[in-house]
C-alpha positions, 0 to 999 in steps of 0.5 A: 094083197087083200080084197074088199068085201064089197066088191062094188068099192073103190080100188085101192090107192098105192098110197093106200095098200101101203099104209094098211100094209104098215098098220098091220105089221105095225101101226109104230111106224105109222104112229110117228109119221103122223106124229113127226108130221104135226110138227111145227117146222114141217108144217112150216114147209108145207105151208106154200101148199094149198088146202085141197091138195093136204088131205091126210094121207097127202101130209103123210107122203110129204113127209115120208119125202122129206123124211127121205131128203134128210137121210140122203142128205145126211148121207152124203154128209157123212161120206163126204165128211170121211173122204 
């Protein structure tokens, strides 16, 4: 996708590549994820995760998983109600 200017640098992790792509296209969604990952109810959901594992990227990734599960749950419930 893009190369780092400093060829001696570390390779990007997959999540770093996704973050960069999102920011290049439109940073609104990334800002939404950052904002929502700071909501108390979500913080409560991840309260059992150790501090060492709670990097900014990990928290955003966990929120995306959380969001995906909520959307899936809502979709299944709507399908069930309409059947």
